[in-house]
N, CA, C and O of each residue as an XYZ file, in Angstrom:
652
protein
N     -14.759     16.328    -43.183
C     -15.981     16.588    -43.899
C     -15.933     18.028    -44.410
O     -15.824     18.959    -43.612
N     -16.013     18.221    -45.711
C     -15.987     19.575    -46.257
C     -17.068     19.713    -47.315
O     -17.593     18.733    -47.843
N     -17.376     20.965    -47.600
C     -18.435     21.268    -48.550
C     -17.907     22.268    -49.556
O     -17.108     23.141    -49.217
N     -18.349     22.142    -50.779
C     -17.901     23.051    -51.822
C     -18.780     24.294    -51.833
O     -20.006     24.188    -51.792
N     -18.155     25.487    -51.888
C     -18.943     26.702    -52.000
C     -19.860     26.635    -53.223
O     -19.453     26.209    -54.304
N     -21.080     27.057    -53.029
C     -22.036     27.090    -54.128
C     -22.669     25.746    -54.425
O     -23.573     25.661    -55.255
N     -22.208     24.690    -53.758
C     -22.795     23.361    -53.986
C     -24.187     23.319    -53.372
O     -24.593     24.226    -52.646
N     -24.897     22.258    -53.676
C     -26.210     22.095    -53.067
C     -26.090     22.189    -51.556
O     -25.019     22.003    -50.980
N     -27.221     22.483    -50.936
C     -27.214     22.569    -49.480
C     -26.798     21.234    -48.896
O     -27.188     20.180    -49.399
N     -26.016     21.275    -47.845
C     -25.623     20.030    -47.185
C     -26.835     19.386    -46.512
O     -27.777     20.073    -46.116
N     -26.796     18.080    -46.390
C     -27.836     17.364    -45.662
C     -27.464     17.454    -44.182
O     -26.634     16.688    -43.691
N     -28.083     18.392    -43.489
C     -27.717     18.647    -42.100
C     -28.000     17.451    -41.198
O     -27.280     17.221    -40.227
N     -29.029     16.703    -41.510
C     -29.335     15.518    -40.703
C     -28.177     14.539    -40.761
O     -27.787     13.981    -39.735
N     -27.622     14.321    -41.944
C     -26.476     13.413    -42.081
C     -25.235     13.985    -41.407
O     -24.528     13.280    -40.688
N     -24.977     15.272    -41.647
C     -23.770     15.899    -41.091
C     -23.784     15.847    -39.568
O     -22.832     15.379    -38.944
N     -24.875     16.335    -38.978
C     -24.907     16.395    -37.520
C     -25.154     15.036    -36.892
O     -24.738     14.794    -35.760
N     -25.825     14.148    -37.610
C     -25.975     12.782    -37.120
C     -24.626     12.104    -36.979
O     -24.368     11.408    -35.996
N     -23.764     12.310    -37.970
C     -22.424     11.723    -37.923
C     -21.604     12.312    -36.776
O     -20.834     11.603    -36.129
N     -21.772     13.602    -36.532
C     -21.034     14.241    -35.436
C     -21.567     13.754    -34.092
O     -20.787     13.448    -33.190
N     -22.877     13.680    -33.952
C     -23.463     13.207    -32.688
C     -23.044     11.773    -32.384
O     -22.883     11.401    -31.222
N     -22.870     10.976    -33.426
C     -22.483      9.576    -33.230
C     -21.085      9.448    -32.623
O     -20.711      8.373    -32.153
N     -20.324     10.517    -32.631
C     -18.964     10.489    -32.074
C     -18.952     10.482    -30.546
O     -17.937     10.147    -29.935
N     -20.073     10.849    -29.930
C     -20.113     10.949    -28.465
C     -21.206     10.034    -27.920
O     -22.055      9.541    -28.664
N     -21.167      9.821    -26.622
C     -22.184      8.982    -25.992
C     -23.530      9.712    -26.009
O     -23.570     10.937    -26.115
N     -24.615      8.974    -25.906
C     -25.934      9.635    -25.843
C     -26.024     10.660    -24.716
O     -26.680     11.691    -24.870
N     -25.382     10.393    -23.598
C     -25.418     11.329    -22.468
C     -24.688     12.627    -22.793
O     -25.029     13.680    -22.254
N     -23.683     12.563    -23.671
C     -22.905     13.749    -24.033
C     -23.536     14.538    -25.180
O     -23.167     15.691    -25.403
N     -24.460     13.953    -25.895
C     -25.011     14.602    -27.082
C     -25.613     15.983    -26.806
O     -25.355     16.907    -27.578
N     -26.402     16.166    -25.744
C     -26.906     17.528    -25.501
C     -25.792     18.553    -25.298
O     -25.919     19.703    -25.720
N     -24.708     18.140    -24.657
C     -23.595     19.069    -24.450
C     -22.837     19.345    -25.739
O     -22.323     20.448    -25.928
N     -22.761     18.367    -26.622
C     -22.170     18.610    -27.937
C     -23.038     19.606    -28.706
O     -22.519     20.514    -29.355
N     -24.330     19.438    -28.634
C     -25.223     20.386    -29.317
C     -25.098     21.776    -28.695
O     -25.171     22.780    -29.403
N     -24.912     21.840    -27.391
C     -24.712     23.148    -26.750
C     -23.479     23.847    -27.324
O     -23.473     25.069    -27.476
N     -22.449     23.086    -27.639
C     -21.268     23.663    -28.293
C     -21.675     24.249    -29.644
O     -21.290     25.368    -29.986
N     -22.449     23.493    -30.400
C     -22.913     23.974    -31.710
C     -23.788     25.214    -31.565
O     -23.751     26.102    -32.417
N     -24.574     25.281    -30.493
C     -25.412     26.466    -30.254
C     -24.538     27.697    -30.039
O     -24.852     28.779    -30.537
N     -23.458     27.537    -29.309
C     -22.542     28.670    -29.078
C     -21.881     29.107    -30.395
O     -21.690     30.300    -30.630
N     -21.536     28.144    -31.242
C     -20.983     28.485    -32.560
C     -22.017     29.222    -33.404
O     -21.684     30.166    -34.120
N     -23.261     28.791    -33.318
C     -24.328     29.469    -34.064
C     -24.525     30.892    -33.552
O     -24.782     31.803    -34.339
N     -24.410     31.088    -32.259
C     -24.541     32.443    -31.706
C     -23.468     33.365    -32.287
O     -23.744     34.514    -32.630
N     -22.251     32.852    -32.393
C     -21.172     33.645    -33.004
C     -21.496     33.974    -34.462
O     -21.258     35.091    -34.922
N     -22.037     32.998    -35.177
C     -22.391     33.202    -36.585
C     -23.485     34.267    -36.707
O     -23.402     35.145    -37.566
N     -24.491     34.191    -35.865
C     -25.553     35.201    -35.887
C     -24.989     36.597    -35.631
O     -25.397     37.564    -36.273
N     -24.058     36.696    -34.699
C     -23.475     38.014    -34.406
C     -22.657     38.529    -35.590
O     -22.659     39.727    -35.874
N     -21.969     37.636    -36.269
C     -21.220     38.048    -37.465
C     -22.185     38.522    -38.552
O     -21.930     39.529    -39.213
N     -23.275     37.810    -38.734
C     -24.278     38.248    -39.719
C     -24.856     39.603    -39.325
O     -25.075     40.461    -40.179
N     -25.101     39.793    -38.034
C     -25.662     41.063    -37.558
C     -24.710     42.220    -37.826
O     -25.151     43.355    -38.005
N     -23.410     41.943    -37.854
C     -22.408     42.979    -38.123
C     -22.190     43.218    -39.614
O     -21.526     44.179    -40.002
N     -22.750     42.341    -40.449
C     -22.592     42.480    -41.896
C     -23.434     43.661    -42.380
O     -24.611     43.784    -42.040
N     -22.812     44.522    -43.175
C     -23.491     45.728    -43.682
C     -24.789     45.389    -44.419
O     -25.770     46.125    -44.317
N     -24.797     44.293    -45.150
C     -25.991     43.929    -45.926
C     -27.154     43.488    -45.033
O     -28.283     43.355    -45.505
N     -26.881     43.266    -43.757
C     -27.916     42.793    -42.841
C     -28.304     43.850    -41.807
O     -28.900     43.531    -40.778
N     -27.965     45.097    -42.084
C     -28.221     46.175    -41.129
C     -29.681     46.216    -40.683
O     -29.957     46.389    -39.496
N     -30.615     46.061    -41.615
C     -32.037     46.145    -41.279
C     -32.482     44.986    -40.378
O     -33.470     45.103    -39.653
N     -31.759     43.888    -40.427
C     -32.131     42.700    -39.656
C     -31.268     42.521    -38.406
O     -31.378     41.513    -37.708
N     -30.419     43.496    -38.131
C     -29.446     43.380    -37.043
C     -30.076     42.948    -35.712
O     -29.607     41.992    -35.094
N     -31.108     43.623    -35.275
C     -31.696     43.315    -33.971
C     -32.318     41.919    -33.949
O     -32.235     41.213    -32.944
N     -32.930     41.530    -35.046
C     -33.508     40.185    -35.120
C     -32.417     39.122    -35.023
O     -32.584     38.112    -34.340
N     -31.302     39.357    -35.708
C     -30.197     38.402    -35.681
C     -29.544     38.345    -34.299
O     -29.152     37.274    -33.835
N     -29.430     39.494    -33.651
C     -28.882     39.498    -32.295
C     -29.814     38.773    -31.325
O     -29.349     38.131    -30.383
N     -31.117     38.868    -31.546
C     -32.075     38.128    -30.713
C     -31.911     36.621    -30.941
O     -32.012     35.833    -30.000
N     -31.658     36.228    -32.187
C     -31.392     34.810    -32.478
C     -30.125     34.357    -31.770
O     -30.084     33.262    -31.209
N     -29.095     35.189    -31.791
C     -27.838     34.855    -31.100
C     -28.096     34.656    -29.614
O     -27.574     33.722    -29.005
N     -28.900     35.535    -29.037
C     -29.211     35.423    -27.609
C     -29.967     34.125    -27.321
O     -29.744     33.494    -26.287
N     -30.861     33.723    -28.232
C     -31.565     32.449    -28.044
C     -30.593     31.272    -28.091
O     -30.724     30.334    -27.305
N     -29.622     31.309    -29.000
C     -28.631     30.229    -29.088
C     -27.840     30.123    -27.784
O     -27.633     29.029    -27.260
N     -27.405     31.265    -27.273
C     -26.674     31.266    -26.004
C     -27.550     30.758    -24.863
O     -27.074     30.051    -23.974
N     -28.815     31.117    -24.890
C     -29.731     30.678    -23.840
C     -29.946     29.167    -23.896
O     -30.007     28.515    -22.853
N     -30.058     28.612    -25.084
C     -30.183     27.156    -25.219
C     -28.957     26.485    -24.600
O     -29.084     25.565    -23.792
N     -27.785     26.951    -24.984
C     -26.551     26.365    -24.457
C     -26.508     26.486    -22.936
O     -26.153     25.532    -22.244
N     -26.865     27.642    -22.426
C     -26.838     27.856    -20.973
C     -27.767     26.878    -20.262
O     -27.391     26.272    -19.259
N     -28.983     26.728    -20.788
C     -29.947     25.826    -20.145
C     -29.446     24.385    -20.140
O     -29.573     23.682    -19.138
N     -28.885     23.955    -21.247
C     -28.400     22.580    -21.342
C     -27.197     22.371    -20.435
O     -27.105     21.357    -19.742
N     -26.287     23.314    -20.438
C     -25.100     23.200    -19.591
C     -25.486     23.194    -18.109
O     -24.855     22.517    -17.297
N     -26.509     23.941    -17.777
C     -26.946     24.055    -16.387
C     -27.457     22.730    -15.814
O     -27.346     22.496    -14.610
N     -28.004     21.876    -16.648
C     -28.567     20.613    -16.141
C     -27.562     19.455    -16.188
O     -27.911     18.315    -15.882
N     -26.327     19.749    -16.569
C     -25.287     18.720    -16.627
C     -24.168     19.064    -15.656
O     -23.538     20.117    -15.751
N     -23.941     18.164    -14.736
C     -22.827     18.339    -13.815
C     -21.528     18.259    -14.612
O     -21.397     17.405    -15.489
N     -20.596     19.110    -14.330
C     -19.288     19.134    -14.997
C     -19.394     19.410    -16.498
O     -18.602     18.891    -17.284
N     -20.367     20.224    -16.892
C     -20.594     20.511    -18.317
C     -19.337     21.045    -18.992
O     -18.973     20.570    -20.068
N     -18.674     22.007    -18.394
C     -17.499     22.618    -19.033
C     -16.397     21.588    -19.254
O     -15.755     21.579    -20.304
N     -16.179     20.728    -18.275
C     -15.139     19.702    -18.404
C     -15.502     18.694    -19.495
O     -14.647     18.292    -20.284
N     -16.756     18.295    -19.535
C     -17.198     17.340    -20.561
C     -17.073     17.968    -21.950
O     -16.613     17.319    -22.890
N     -17.480     19.225    -22.076
C     -17.385     19.903    -23.375
C     -15.926     20.068    -23.804
O     -15.608     19.933    -24.985
N     -15.058     20.353    -22.870
C     -13.635     20.464    -23.196
C     -13.118     19.137    -23.757
O     -12.389     19.116    -24.748
N     -13.500     18.035    -23.115
C     -13.072     16.713    -23.591
C     -13.678     16.396    -24.961
O     -13.018     15.796    -25.810
N     -14.916     16.793    -25.173
C     -15.553     16.581    -26.486
C     -14.762     17.311    -27.563
O     -14.467     16.748    -28.617
N     -14.422     18.561    -27.295
C     -13.684     19.353    -28.286
C     -12.270     18.813    -28.504
O     -11.773     18.819    -29.630
N     -11.630     18.354    -27.451
C     -10.291     17.770    -27.604
C     -10.336     16.521    -28.480
O      -9.438     16.292    -29.290
N     -11.378     15.719    -28.316
C     -11.507     14.483    -29.095
C     -12.025     14.727    -30.505
O     -11.925     13.857    -31.369
N     -12.580     15.912    -30.733
C     -13.192     16.248    -32.028
C     -12.779     17.649    -32.465
O     -13.623     18.539    -32.562
N     -11.496     17.854    -32.729
C     -11.022     19.204    -33.032
C     -11.560     19.778    -34.346
O     -11.400     20.971    -34.605
N     -12.183     18.960    -35.163
C     -12.686     19.430    -36.452
C     -14.108     19.990    -36.390
O     -14.641     20.411    -37.416
N     -14.723     20.003    -35.230
C     -16.117     20.456    -35.128
C     -16.283     21.884    -35.646
O     -17.211     22.160    -36.405
N     -15.409     22.775    -35.252
C     -15.497     24.158    -35.717
C     -15.338     24.264    -37.224
O     -16.057     25.023    -37.875
N     -14.403     23.511    -37.779
C     -14.186     23.532    -39.225
C     -15.393     22.999    -39.982
O     -15.790     23.561    -41.003
N     -15.972     21.919    -39.484
C     -17.170     21.367    -40.128
C     -18.288     22.397    -40.087
O     -18.964     22.634    -41.088
N     -18.474     23.000    -38.935
C     -19.524     23.998    -38.763
C     -19.341     25.155    -39.733
O     -20.288     25.552    -40.411
N     -18.137     25.695    -39.804
C     -17.862     26.817    -40.709
C     -17.991     26.400    -42.167
O     -18.481     27.165    -42.998
N     -17.548     25.182    -42.476
C     -17.573     24.703    -43.850
C     -18.962     24.598    -44.444
O     -19.135     24.726    -45.656
N     -19.932     24.370    -43.616
C     -21.310     24.284    -44.091
C     -21.749     25.601    -44.734
O     -22.534     25.600    -45.682
N     -21.245     26.712    -44.221
C     -21.689     28.042    -44.643
C     -20.714     28.760    -45.568
O     -21.100     29.708    -46.252
N     -19.473     28.328    -45.601
C     -18.406     29.042    -46.307
C     -18.696     29.199    -47.793
O     -19.127     28.262    -48.465
N     -18.451     30.404    -48.287
C     -18.547     30.682    -49.712
C     -19.955     30.759    -50.263
O     -20.144     30.826    -51.477
N     -20.924     30.752    -49.405
C     -22.315     30.789    -49.873
C     -22.877     32.198    -49.737
O     -22.473     32.951    -48.851
N     -23.805     32.549    -50.614
C     -24.456     33.852    -50.469
C     -25.205     33.927    -49.126
O     -25.602     32.904    -48.567
N     -25.383     35.124    -48.634
C     -26.028     35.333    -47.336
C     -27.395     34.643    -47.268
O     -27.717     33.994    -46.273
N     -28.179     34.781    -48.307
C     -29.512     34.182    -48.292
C     -29.430     32.674    -48.102
O     -30.232     32.103    -47.363
N     -28.479     32.021    -48.752
C     -28.301     30.582    -48.595
C     -27.835     30.241    -47.179
O     -28.292     29.263    -46.588
N     -26.932     31.046    -46.646
C     -26.470     30.793    -45.281
C     -27.636     30.848    -44.297
O     -27.757     30.005    -43.409
N     -28.481     31.845    -44.469
C     -29.628     31.984    -43.569
C     -30.614     30.835    -43.739
O     -31.191     30.357    -42.763
N     -30.805     30.394    -44.973
C     -31.710     29.268    -45.235
C     -31.158     27.983    -44.615
O     -31.911     27.186    -44.057
N     -29.850     27.789    -44.715
C     -29.229     26.620    -44.095
C     -29.392     26.692    -42.580
O     -29.700     25.693    -41.930
N     -29.182     27.876    -42.029
C     -29.331     28.035    -40.579
C     -30.770     27.747    -40.152
O     -30.998     27.134    -39.109
N     -31.735     28.184    -40.950
C     -33.145     27.896    -40.622
C     -33.374     26.380    -40.579
O     -34.068     25.879    -39.694
N     -32.790     25.658    -41.534
C     -32.878     24.192    -41.509
C     -32.243     23.639    -40.227
O     -32.773     22.726    -39.594
N     -31.114     24.209    -39.871
C     -30.431     23.781    -38.652
C     -31.258     24.031    -37.407
O     -31.264     23.218    -36.483
N     -31.957     25.158    -37.383
C     -32.820     25.454    -36.231
C     -33.934     24.419    -36.122
O     -34.265     23.964    -35.028
N     -34.504     24.054    -37.255
C     -35.580     23.047    -37.238
C     -35.043     21.670    -36.830
O     -35.690     20.939    -36.081
N     -33.871     21.334    -37.325
C     -33.250     20.084    -36.924
C     -32.962     20.105    -35.428
O     -33.175     19.110    -34.735
N     -32.481     21.233    -34.936
C     -32.239     21.366    -33.499
C     -33.512     21.182    -32.699
O     -33.517     20.484    -31.685
N     -34.592     21.803    -33.149
C     -35.875     21.661    -32.444
C     -36.309     20.199    -32.411
O     -36.745     19.700    -31.373
N     -36.190     19.517    -33.544
C     -36.573     18.103    -33.595
C     -35.692     17.270    -32.664
O     -36.170     16.334    -32.022
N     -34.425     17.610    -32.594
C     -33.503     16.873    -31.729
C     -33.845     17.085    -30.259
O     -33.839     16.135    -29.476
N     -34.142     18.330    -29.880
C     -34.524     18.592    -28.488
C     -35.824     17.862    -28.152
O     -35.982     17.353    -27.043
N     -36.744     17.810    -29.099
C     -37.995     17.055    -28.870
C     -37.676     15.572    -28.650
O     -38.255     14.931    -27.773
N     -36.766     15.042    -29.441
C     -36.385     13.623    -29.301
C     -35.753     13.383    -27.932
O     -36.066     12.395    -27.267
N     -34.867     14.281    -27.512
C     -34.270     14.145    -26.182
C     -35.357     14.195    -25.103
O     -35.318     13.427    -24.142
N     -36.321     15.097    -25.267
C     -37.399     15.224    -24.280
C     -38.213     13.935    -24.197
O     -38.576     13.491    -23.108
N     -38.495     13.345    -25.343
C     -39.265     12.099    -25.359
C     -38.539     10.977    -24.634
O     -39.175     10.106    -24.041
N     -37.225     10.993    -24.678
C     -36.423      9.933    -24.067
C     -36.083     10.214    -22.600
O     -35.531      9.352    -21.916
N     -36.403     11.388    -22.127
C     -36.003     11.811    -20.779
C     -37.080     11.464    -19.755
O     -38.249     11.808    -19.934
N     -36.685     10.785    -18.688
C     -37.642     10.418    -17.639
C     -37.775     11.510    -16.573
O     -38.800     11.594    -15.898
N     -36.754     12.336    -16.423
C     -36.782     13.411    -15.440
C     -37.581     14.593    -16.006
O     -37.237     15.149    -17.049
N     -38.639     14.959    -15.306
C     -39.555     16.000    -15.796
C     -38.867     17.342    -15.986
O     -39.109     18.017    -16.987
N     -38.021     17.741    -15.056
C     -37.384     19.058    -15.181
C     -36.425     19.092    -16.370
O     -36.356     20.094    -17.083
N     -35.697     18.020    -16.582
C     -34.799     17.965    -17.748
C     -35.619     17.942    -19.041
O     -35.260     18.600    -20.017
N     -36.706     17.194    -19.044
C     -37.578     17.152    -20.218
C     -38.079     18.562    -20.539
O     -38.102     18.973    -21.699
N     -38.479     19.297    -19.495
C     -38.957     20.668    -19.704
C     -37.867     21.568    -20.288
O     -38.152     22.432    -21.117
N     -36.634     21.368    -19.862
C     -35.518     22.143    -20.421
C     -35.388     21.849    -21.907
O     -35.278     22.771    -22.715
N     -35.400     20.576    -22.273
C     -35.256     20.215    -23.684
C     -36.406     20.785    -24.514
O     -36.187     21.272    -25.624
N     -37.620     20.729    -23.987
C     -38.760     21.286    -24.726
C     -38.648     22.806    -24.854
O     -39.034     23.372    -25.877
N     -38.128     23.461    -23.830
C     -37.948     24.919    -23.921
C     -36.880     25.263    -24.960
O     -36.969     26.289    -25.634
N     -35.882     24.409    -25.082
C     -34.847     24.626    -26.103
C     -35.451     24.491    -27.496
O     -35.122     25.264    -28.396
N     -36.327     23.520    -27.676
C     -36.995     23.347    -28.970
C     -37.788     24.594    -29.339
O     -37.777     25.017    -30.495
N     -38.470     25.181    -28.371
C     -39.242     26.406    -28.638
C     -38.335     27.545    -29.091
O     -38.678     28.288    -30.011
N     -37.190     27.678    -28.453
C     -36.249     28.735    -28.838
C     -35.725     28.508    -30.254
O     -35.597     29.456    -31.028
N     -35.426     27.265    -30.591
C     -34.964     26.945    -31.948
C     -36.035     27.315    -32.976
O     -35.739     27.920    -34.007
N     -37.266     26.948    -32.683
C     -38.365     27.223    -33.613
C     -38.578     28.724    -33.802
O     -38.887     29.179    -34.904
N     -38.413     29.486    -32.727
C     -38.561     30.937    -32.827
C     -37.527     31.529    -33.778
O     -37.846     32.414    -34.572
N     -36.301     31.047    -33.702
C     -35.259     31.550    -34.599
C     -35.519     31.123    -36.039
O     -35.254     31.890    -36.965
N     -36.032     29.918    -36.242
C     -36.351     29.467    -37.598
C     -37.383     30.376    -38.242
O     -37.282     30.689    -39.428
N     -38.370     30.800    -37.472
C     -39.405     31.706    -37.991
C     -38.777     33.036    -38.411
O     -39.098     33.576    -39.469
N     -37.891     33.550    -37.583
C     -37.211     34.816    -37.902
C     -36.405     34.657    -39.193
O     -36.472     35.513    -40.075
N     -35.659     33.587    -39.304
C     -34.835     33.369    -40.499
C     -35.695     33.211    -41.747
O     -35.351     33.742    -42.803
N     -36.791     32.500    -41.643
C     -37.698     32.363    -42.803
C     -38.174     33.730    -43.261
O     -38.239     34.000    -44.460
N     -38.503     34.582    -42.319
C     -38.976     35.926    -42.652
C     -37.865     36.728    -43.332
O     -38.108     37.406    -44.331
N     -36.662     36.652    -42.800
C     -35.540     37.380    -43.395
C     -35.233     36.845    -44.784
O     -35.070     37.626    -45.722
N     -35.151     35.527    -44.934
C     -34.840     34.930    -46.228
C     -35.892     35.333    -47.267
O     -35.567     35.565    -48.431
N     -37.149     35.412    -46.837
C     -38.224     35.804    -47.735
C     -38.119     37.241    -48.223
O     -38.696     37.583    -49.256
N     -37.390     38.090    -47.497
C     -37.252     39.490    -47.904
C     -35.951     39.774    -48.632
O     -35.790     40.851    -49.205
N     -35.018     38.827    -48.620
C     -33.714     39.036    -49.268
C     -33.763     38.606    -50.724
O     -34.396     37.607    -51.067
N     -33.103     39.352    -51.559
C     -33.005     39.023    -52.989
C     -31.871     38.073    -53.218
O     -31.620     37.673    -54.355
């Protein structure tokens, strides 16, 4: 799956839906945790970009939220690291797909795409929470949704100030 630089924004629901379909429903939160870690790296790269100097701390806070989401999800899954390793071995293109969504696009577009991704993530965590019978796990998923929404708000604010 690849995207052309400068092309219309990718349909993230289709892209990530297709990726999630590659794993069992039980593995899906851990696959998303992998994506959260990739997003944290992306936020840190944006924070290091000279054009984003004024937004550096906000972007680093978003990165910390992504890492926190991944940590919370991994914490509630026994053998999370082993399962994630197997997911990545079976799906070696995940990193390329993730990078391809953003490649060659202006910073403002990258941030807007990420904001869409944060909202999609929040909706996904809400869906997992609705399907979860264990109260503590449900609370984890709902807390992840809140973190995603917080980052979306930050990105909307940044995108609104960028030319």
